[in-house]
VEXLOBA-466131 format. One line per 8 residues: for each residue x, y, z of N, C-alpha, C, O. Coordinates in nm, 4 decimals. Layout:
REM residues N
X,Y,Z,X,Y,Z,X,Y,Z,X,Y,Z  ... $
***
This chain:
REM residues 114
3.1240,2.0220,0.1265,3.0701,2.0475,0.2597,3.1649,1.9936,0.3666,3.1226,1.9304,0.4634  3.2914,2.0197,0.3472,3.3952,1.9800,0.4430,3.3919,1.8311,0.4766,3.4147,1.7926,0.5913  3.3638,1.7485,0.3780,3.3641,1.6045,0.3987,3.2409,1.5506,0.4694,3.2386,1.4342,0.5094  3.1398,1.6324,0.4852,3.0198,1.5900,0.5565,2.9106,1.5356,0.4645,2.8104,1.4825,0.5124  2.9290,1.5481,0.3330,2.8260,1.5033,0.2384,2.8892,1.4657,0.1060,2.9998,1.5084,0.0729  2.8153,1.3836,0.0303,2.8529,1.3497,-0.1070,2.7473,1.4127,-0.1965,2.6276,1.4001,-0.1710  2.7917,1.4798,-0.3002,2.7019,1.5451,-0.3960,2.7157,1.4751,-0.5302,2.8263,1.4581,-0.5815  2.6008,1.4340,-0.5873,2.5991,1.3679,-0.7181,2.5075,1.4491,-0.8092,2.3921,1.4750,-0.7751 $
2.5593,1.4888,-0.9244,2.4813,1.5642,-1.0224,2.4782,1.4846,-1.1520,2.5808,1.4327,-1.1960  2.3587,1.4747,-1.2139,2.3488,1.4009,-1.3401,2.2457,1.4653,-1.4314,2.1571,1.5386,-1.3876  2.2605,1.4354,-1.5590,2.1602,1.4775,-1.6570,2.1488,1.3698,-1.7636,2.2405,1.2903,-1.7845  2.0342,1.3692,-1.8305,2.0040,1.2693,-1.9320,1.9535,1.3412,-2.0564,1.8828,1.4415,-2.0462  1.9896,1.2901,-2.1736,1.9347,1.3428,-2.2982,1.9672,1.4879,-2.3249,1.8779,1.5662,-2.3573  2.0937,1.5256,-2.3120,2.1360,1.6642,-2.3371,2.0576,1.7648,-2.2555,2.0271,1.8744,-2.3024  2.0248,1.7260,-2.1311,1.9583,1.8183,-2.0404,1.8075,1.8062,-2.0352,1.7410,1.8885,-1.9722  1.7516,1.7038,-2.1013,1.6061,1.6851,-2.0959,1.5589,1.6568,-1.9531,1.4476,1.6935,-1.9155 $
1.6437,1.5917,-1.8747,1.6120,1.5607,-1.7353,1.7414,1.5640,-1.6569,1.8465,1.5247,-1.7074  1.7339,1.6102,-1.5351,1.8527,1.6115,-1.4521,1.8173,1.6136,-1.3054,1.7019,1.6343,-1.2677  1.9183,1.5918,-1.2229,1.8947,1.5931,-1.0807,2.0222,1.6082,-1.0017,2.1330,1.5971,-1.0542  2.0031,1.6339,-0.8744,2.1145,1.6470,-0.7820,2.0791,1.5736,-0.6539,1.9696,1.5896,-0.5998  2.1729,1.4930,-0.6061,2.1549,1.4171,-0.4832,2.2587,1.4609,-0.3816,2.3760,1.4777,-0.4151  2.2159,1.4795,-0.2578,2.3058,1.5068,-0.1463,2.2908,1.3902,-0.0484,2.1813,1.3646,0.0018  2.4019,1.3189,-0.0210,2.4018,1.2035,0.0693,2.4791,1.2397,0.1954,2.5888,1.2951,0.1878  2.4216,1.2081,0.3118,2.4870,1.2365,0.4398,2.4728,1.1165,0.5331,2.3823,1.0346,0.5173 $
2.5625,1.1076,0.6292,2.5513,1.0083,0.7353,2.4688,1.0705,0.8468,2.5020,1.1787,0.8954  2.3617,1.0034,0.8881,2.2790,1.0487,0.9988,2.3253,0.9725,1.1226,2.2970,0.8536,1.1374  2.3967,1.0419,1.2116,2.4529,0.9770,1.3303,2.3438,0.9270,1.4245,2.3625,0.8264,1.4929  2.2323,0.9950,1.4287,2.1243,0.9553,1.5193,2.0617,0.8223,1.4757,2.0414,0.7331,1.5581  2.0311,0.8094,1.3458,1.9702,0.6842,1.2963,2.0758,0.5828,1.2530,2.0437,0.4673,1.2252  2.2012,0.6261,1.2473,2.3150,0.5435,1.2051,2.2934,0.4824,1.0677,2.3084,0.3617,1.0485  2.2577,0.5686,0.9721,2.2412,0.5231,0.8337,2.2675,0.6377,0.7377,2.2662,0.7551,0.7745  2.2915,0.5987,0.6130,2.3065,0.6984,0.5070,2.1676,0.7454,0.4645,2.0775,0.6642,0.4435 $
2.1512,0.8760,0.4520,2.0252,0.9341,0.4066,2.0555,1.0303,0.2923,2.1669,1.0814,0.2806  1.9555,1.0541,0.2086,1.9783,1.1442,0.0966,1.8531,1.2239,0.0621,1.7404,1.1876,0.0960  1.8789,1.3338,-0.0067,1.7748,1.4161,-0.0676,1.8076,1.4241,-0.2158,1.9229,1.4453,-0.2533  1.7065,1.4071,-0.2996,1.7236,1.4099,-0.4452,1.6297,1.5157,-0.5014,1.5092,1.5118,-0.4766  1.6848,1.6102,-0.5773,1.6094,1.7198,-0.6368,1.6161,1.7050,-0.7887,1.7232,1.6783,-0.8433  1.5028,1.7221,-0.8576,1.4995,1.6980,-1.0019,1.4530,1.8193,-1.0805,1.3871,1.9088,-1.0275  1.4888,1.8200,-1.2080,1.4393,1.9245,-1.2980,1.2940,1.8991,-1.3375,1.2305,1.9852,-1.3983  1.2407,1.7809,-1.3031,1.1008,1.7480,-1.3329,1.0057,1.8034,-1.2263,0.8840,1.7880,-1.2373 $
1.0613,1.8676,-1.1231,0.9782,1.9335,-1.0239,0.9429,1.8508,-0.9020,0.8724,1.8996,-0.8137  0.9899,1.7266,-0.8942,0.9644,1.6487,-0.7732,1.0942,1.6322,-0.6961,1.2026,1.6556,-0.7493  1.0823,1.5917,-0.5706,1.1994,1.5663,-0.4882,1.1743,1.4432,-0.4033,1.0601,1.4010,-0.3849  1.2828,1.3857,-0.3515,1.2696,1.2659,-0.2689,1.3604,1.2774,-0.1468,1.4565,1.3543,-0.1448  1.3265,1.1983,-0.0454,1.4111,1.1825,0.0724,1.4152,1.0338,0.1016,1.3108,0.9692,0.1111  1.5355,0.9788,0.1159,1.5444,0.8354,0.1340,1.6619,0.7915,0.2174,1.7366,0.8732,0.2713  1.6770,0.6596,0.2272,1.7900,0.6017,0.2988,1.8555,0.4946,0.2130,1.7941,0.4386,0.1222  1.9817,0.4676,0.2444,2.0633,0.3733,0.1681,2.1150,0.2651,0.2622,2.1640,0.2937,0.3715 $
2.1031,0.1403,0.2175,2.1596,0.0269,0.2892,2.2543,-0.0447,0.1936,2.2219,-0.0644,0.0765  2.3699,-0.0830,0.2431,2.4664,-0.1568,0.1615,2.4530,-0.3052,0.1948,2.4601,-0.3449,0.3111  2.4333,-0.3869,0.0902,2.4248,-0.5324,0.1060,2.5211,-0.5952,0.0059,2.4908,-0.6058,-0.1129  2.6368,-0.6363,0.0553,2.7391,-0.6915,-0.0337,2.7867,-0.5840,-0.1287,2.8341,-0.4789,-0.0855  2.7744,-0.6098,-0.2605,2.8158,-0.5106,-0.3600,2.6960,-0.4315,-0.4133,2.7053,-0.3680,-0.5184  2.5841,-0.4351,-0.3412,2.4636,-0.3651,-0.3857,2.4266,-0.2525,-0.2900,2.4475,-0.2611,-0.1690  2.3718,-0.1484,-0.3474,2.3194,-0.0367,-0.2722,2.1668,-0.0439,-0.2829,2.1119,-0.0353,-0.3928  2.0988,-0.0596,-0.1701,1.9535,-0.0707,-0.1662,1.8987,0.0635,-0.1175,1.9414,0.1148,-0.0141 $
1.8046,0.1193,-0.1920,1.7485,0.2490,-0.1548,1.5979,0.2398,-0.1360,1.5301,0.1579,-0.1981  1.5474,0.3265,-0.0482,1.4035,0.3422,-0.0296,1.3799,0.4910,-0.0074,1.4388,0.5517,0.0821  1.2938,0.5485,-0.0892,1.2718,0.6919,-0.0797,1.1238,0.7271,-0.0856,1.0431,0.6565,-0.1461  1.0912,0.8377,-0.0213,0.9566,0.8952,-0.0252,0.9611,1.0095,-0.1253,1.0512,1.0933,-0.1211  0.8631,1.0125,-0.2154,0.8598,1.1092,-0.3248,0.7556,1.2174,-0.2950,0.6452,1.1882,-0.2492  0.7926,1.3415,-0.3217,0.7012,1.4543,-0.3069,0.6892,1.5278,-0.4394,0.7898,1.5641,-0.5003  0.5661,1.5498,-0.4838,0.5431,1.6326,-0.6019,0.5475,1.5632,-0.7358,0.5526,1.6302,-0.8389  0.5458,1.4297,-0.7380,0.5475,1.3599,-0.8664,0.4100,1.3683,-0.9317,0.3089,1.3378,-0.8685 $
0.4064,1.4093,-1.0572,0.2808,1.4296,-1.1292,0.2171,1.3005,-1.1792,0.1036,1.3018,-1.2268  0.2898,1.1878,-1.1689,0.2391,1.0596,-1.2193,0.1871,0.9673,-1.1098,0.1597,0.8502,-1.1360  0.1732,1.0176,-0.9885,0.1187,0.9369,-0.8804,0.2189,0.8521,-0.8053,0.1791,0.7696,-0.7232  0.3489,0.8697,-0.8308,0.4520,0.7930,-0.7594,0.4768,0.8594,-0.6236,0.5049,0.9790,-0.6163  0.4659,0.7798,-0.5154,0.4871,0.8333,-0.3808,0.6057,0.7694,-0.3080,0.6542,0.8244,-0.2091  0.6529,0.6532,-0.3564,0.7715,0.5888,-0.3000,0.8464,0.5164,-0.4109,0.7882,0.4778,-0.5123  0.9767,0.4986,-0.3897,1.0594,0.4233,-0.4834,1.1527,0.3335,-0.4025,1.2133,0.3777,-0.3048  1.1640,0.2067,-0.4439,1.2625,0.1139,-0.3887,1.3549,0.0748,-0.5032,1.3092,0.0389,-0.6116 $
1.4851,0.0822,-0.4783,1.5782,0.0521,-0.5858,1.6976,-0.0290,-0.5411,1.7303,-0.0350,-0.4226  1.7625,-0.0915,-0.6388,1.8864,-0.1652,-0.6180,1.9861,-0.1196,-0.7236,1.9550,-0.1150,-0.8427  2.1056,-0.0861,-0.6784,2.2114,-0.0431,-0.7698,2.3368,-0.1226,-0.7384,2.3715,-0.1430,-0.6220  2.4050,-0.1675,-0.8442,2.5318,-0.2372,-0.8220,2.6318,-0.2019,-0.9308,2.5958,-0.1752,-1.0455  2.7586,-0.2025,-0.8914,2.8667,-0.1826,-0.9862,2.9003,-0.3200,-1.0437,2.9292,-0.4140,-0.9696  2.8962,-0.3305,-1.1754,2.9222,-0.4567,-1.2436,3.0731,-0.4783,-1.2605,3.1497,-0.3822,-1.2531  3.1167,-0.6023,-1.2830,3.2600,-0.6297,-1.3007,3.3246,-0.5479,-1.4136,3.4446,-0.5207,-1.4090  3.2459,-0.5087,-1.5146,3.3013,-0.4304,-1.6264,3.3045,-0.2809,-1.5974,3.3377,-0.2019,-1.6857 $
3.2701,-0.2404,-1.4738,3.2757,-0.1000,-1.4359,3.1460,-0.0235,-1.4586,3.1319,0.0899,-1.4128  3.0520,-0.0842,-1.5285,2.9224,-0.0195,-1.5474,2.8410,-0.0291,-1.4188,2.8716,-0.1082,-1.3296  2.7369,0.0530,-1.4114,2.6498,0.0535,-1.2950,2.5081,0.0186,-1.3391,2.4527,0.0821,-1.4288  2.4502,-0.0828,-1.2755,2.3152,-0.1270,-1.3106,2.2183,-0.0848,-1.2004,2.2451,-0.1046,-1.0819  2.1062,-0.0267,-1.2405,2.0064,0.0216,-1.1457,1.8684,-0.0278,-1.1867,1.8324,-0.0261,-1.3044  1.7914,-0.0722,-1.0865,1.6558,-0.1196,-1.1115,1.5671,-0.0670,-0.9990,1.6072,-0.0675,-0.8826  1.4456,-0.0214,-1.0339,1.3583,0.0374,-0.9330,1.2149,-0.0111,-0.9468,1.1703,-0.0514,-1.0542  1.1441,-0.0057,-0.8340,0.9991,-0.0292,-0.8306,0.9363,0.0952,-0.7687,0.9938,0.1574,-0.6794 $
0.8176,0.1302,-0.8174,0.7482,0.2505,-0.7731,0.6193,0.2146,-0.7009,0.5487,0.1220,-0.7409  0.5889,0.2875,-0.5953,0.4555,0.2823,-0.5366,0.3763,0.3913,-0.6080,0.3910,0.5102,-0.5796  0.2930,0.3484,-0.7000,0.2215,0.4411,-0.7872,0.0714,0.4194,-0.7694,0.0197,0.3098,-0.7910  0.0040,0.5249,-0.7301,-0.1406,0.5167,-0.7056,-0.1746,0.4008,-0.6119,-0.2741,0.3308,-0.6310  -0.0889,0.3818,-0.5091,-0.1146,0.2811,-0.4074,-0.0742,0.1391,-0.4421,-0.1028,0.0471,-0.3655  -0.0079,0.1183,-0.5563,0.0285,-0.0163,-0.6002,0.1760,-0.0199,-0.6418,0.2222,0.0694,-0.7128  0.2506,-0.1227,-0.5982,0.3901,-0.1375,-0.6392,0.3962,-0.1887,-0.7825,0.3363,-0.2910,-0.8159  0.4700,-0.1158,-0.8673,0.4843,-0.1513,-1.0084,0.6315,-0.1450,-1.0466,0.7104,-0.0750,-0.9832 $
0.6679,-0.2201,-1.1527,0.8049,-0.2119,-1.2031,0.8305,-0.0714,-1.2547,0.7464,-0.0115,-1.3218  0.9478,-0.0205,-1.2220,0.9878,0.1128,-1.2668,1.0960,0.1038,-1.3711,1.0908,0.0196,-1.4608  1.1938,0.1905,-1.3592,1.2999,0.1927,-1.4596,1.4063,0.0873,-1.4299,1.4238,0.0436,-1.3162  1.4755,0.0487,-1.5346,1.5923,-0.0369,-1.5245,1.6912,0.0138,-1.6273,1.6580,0.0261,-1.7452  1.8132,0.0434,-1.5831,1.9099,0.1049,-1.6734,2.0513,0.0634,-1.6330,2.0785,0.0379,-1.5156  2.1399,0.0570,-1.7307,2.2818,0.0342,-1.7070,2.3570,0.1581,-1.7527,2.3451,0.2012,-1.8674  2.4338,0.2141,-1.6618,2.5110,0.3350,-1.6890,2.6554,0.2988,-1.7176,2.7060,0.1972,-1.6698  2.7220,0.3838,-1.7968,2.8657,0.3689,-1.8159,2.9298,0.5063,-1.8132,2.8663,0.6070,-1.8447 $
3.0554,0.5085,-1.7755,3.1295,0.6346,-1.7675,3.1466,0.6919,-1.9077,3.1814,0.6201,-2.0014  3.1221,0.8203,-1.9208,3.1460,0.8922,-2.0455,3.2562,0.9939,-2.0171,3.2287,1.1021,-1.9652  3.3816,0.9599,-2.0509,3.4929,1.0490,-2.0190,3.4693,1.1904,-2.0731,3.4296,1.2091,-2.1881  3.4949,1.2885,-1.9874,3.4834,1.4280,-2.0280,3.3421,1.4841,-2.0271,3.3232,1.6039,-2.0479  3.2424,1.3991,-2.0033,3.1040,1.4473,-2.0034,3.0765,1.5351,-1.8820,3.1317,1.5119,-1.7745  2.9930,1.6338,-1.8987,2.9507,1.7228,-1.7917,2.7981,1.7275,-1.7903,2.7361,1.7264,-1.8967  2.7361,1.7326,-1.6721,2.5899,1.7438,-1.6673,2.5426,1.8715,-1.7368,2.6059,1.9765,-1.7260  2.4289,1.8607,-1.8092,2.3715,1.9732,-1.8818,2.2307,1.9967,-1.8285,2.1525,1.9024,-1.8157 $
2.1981,2.1212,-1.7977,2.0630,2.1571,-1.7560,2.0072,2.2633,-1.8488,2.0739,2.3625,-1.8782  1.8845,2.2423,-1.8948,1.8211,2.3393,-1.9836,1.7514,2.4464,-1.9047,1.6921,2.5372,-1.9629 $
***
C-alpha cells in the first residue's frame, strides 16, 4: 500500500486457523491502529502502544462465537529471536487469561489457508 500500511499474514496447524492483520498510522489519533481478520469468522479493531521492547495491544472483537468482546495483549521479541505473546480476554463480561505462546521463525514456511 505504498508504504502506508504493514500487512501480516499467518496460519496455524497446516491451515486450521489463520488471519491477516493490516496496521496503519492514524495521524488524527497519533497512534498505530490495526484490523485483524480471521478464518474463524471474527474480526477485531485495535491499537498498539510501544513500551520499551514490548508491544501492548487492545482490541475490540466482533463476531466471536465464544463470548469474547475485547482482548488485551503483550508481545515482545526475546533475546533469542523468538516472539512471546500473552493475552487476556473480556469474555462474557469478565477478564480471563487467554492464550500464551512463543513463536519462532520457520525458514521457508508460507501461510496455508484451507
